[in-house]
Every structure is written in structure tokens, then in C-alpha cells.
N, C-alpha and C positions, 0 to 999 in steps of 0.2 A: 409806436406800441413796444413794450418790452415784453419779451418771451417769458410765459410761464411754464415750469416744468411739473408735471402733475408727478406725485409720489409712485405712482404706477410705473412711470418712465423712468426712474432712479433705480441701477443696477443694484444699489444698497438693500432694496427692499424686494430682490429678487426672492419669490416662496412666501413672502410675507403679504397678508391680506387686511390692510388697516381699517377697511369698511367691517370685517368680522373680528377686530380685536377691540378690546374693552378698556376702557381709562379707569382706574382704581383710585387714582388721585393725583394731584399737581400742586407746585409750590415755585416760588421764586427765593432763593439765595443768591444774595449780591446780584451778579449778571449772569446767573443761570437760570432757565426756566426748565424744570424739570417734569414730565407725565409718567408716572408709573402706569404701565400697561400690562394685559394679560394679550400677548401677540398670537394670533392666529397663523400658523406656521404649516407649510406645505412643502410636500417632497422636494420641491426645485431649490429648498432654502438649506443650506448645510446644517441649521440648527434644528431640522426635522428629526422627530423620532415617533415611534410607534405613537398614535392617540391613545390615550386611556380610555375603559370602558365608560359607554357611554358619552365620548368624546365625539363631536362632528369631524375634527381634525386636531392636529396636536397644537395644544395651547401652552405657551411658557411665559412667566412673568419679564419684565423687561423695563427699560427706561428709555424716552425719547427725551432729548436734552439738546436745549438752544442755548450755546454759550456766548460771550464777548459781543453781546448785542449793546445797540444804543439806545431802543425805545420799544415798548411792548404796548400795544394798545387793545383795548376789546377783552380784556381775560377776567372771567367773574372769579369773585372770591368761592372756593370749596364751600364754605359754612353756607354759602346763597343758593346753592345747587343743590336739589333733591336727589339722592341715588336712587337707583333701581335695585330692589332686594332680588337676588337669582333663587332659582329652586334650591341650590345647595346651602342659602343662609347667605352667601356673600354678597356685597354691594359693588356695583361698578355705576359708572355716570357715563354710559352709552359707547357709541363707536366714534371714531375719528371721521368726520363726513366729508372733509375736504382738506389736502394739503397740498401746496404748492411753494415752490421756490422761485425766485427771479433773481437779477442779477445782485440786489442787494435788500430782500427782504422775502420773509416767509410768511406765508397764510395757512394757518391752521383753524378748522371750524369743528364743534360739536357743541355737547350740553356744556362745557366749561367756557364757551362763547365764540367769537369771530375774531379770533386773533391775529393781529397783524405784529410782526417782530421785524425790526429795522436791524439791519446789520448782523454781524457775527456770523456762527456757524452752527450745524446740527450735528449730532451722532448719535445712533441707539446701540443698545447692548441687551442681549438676551441674557438674563439671570439664572434661571433656572430650566 
């Protein structure tokens, strides 16, 4: 049985809570699969700053990107998924419910599908 590492065990996500982060869009361009995300950031993260008024914690936009993969299975078309309208008028597609990596694949689940990504690597960047 191959070992799967949960995002919670990955140092890259220290101080980031994917369960409380919100997916705002996704797209495939060539061999890049990108998720635009409103990341939930906590004091343990170097990206943390004081939460805005009426915010639970610090939220900043960013991108979770999978690059150089050989196959993506289970990804739904964004046009076929109904977003949730938030009290501030913005829209999102829920949280990342599951994210693991193993030796040669990633699994990521949410309103966008139960996605398996074969090969490649991932990165994430906080934009604001």
C-alpha cells in the first residue's frame, strides 16, 4: 500500500487551513490545473496579517497549481457546478474537503469533484 500524505502533514501549509479556505474558480491550461482560492491563514503562517473587521481569521487570495501532470480524472466543469453566494455578495465553490499526495499522484476533493492528478508537482502562492 502506498503512503498518502495529507495536506495537514505538509510543511508548505503551516498556518494555512484548507478546510476553511474557499475555492473561487478552477481551470486547466495545457498541463497546469489551477485553483483560485481564498486561503484561511493563521498566525503560524508567514503570510498571516491581522484579520479584517468581521473576519474569523486572515483571508488572502492565492492559487494552488498542479503542473506537469500526465492525467487528471474527476474534475467537473466549473459551468456545471452551482456556486454559493456569500453574505458580502461574492461567490465560491466551497472548501477543499480532502487533499493528499502519494509518490506519483495527488487527490483533491471538493465541490469541483473528486479529482485524481497523476504525476507532476504542486505549488501554491498567496497573492494578496
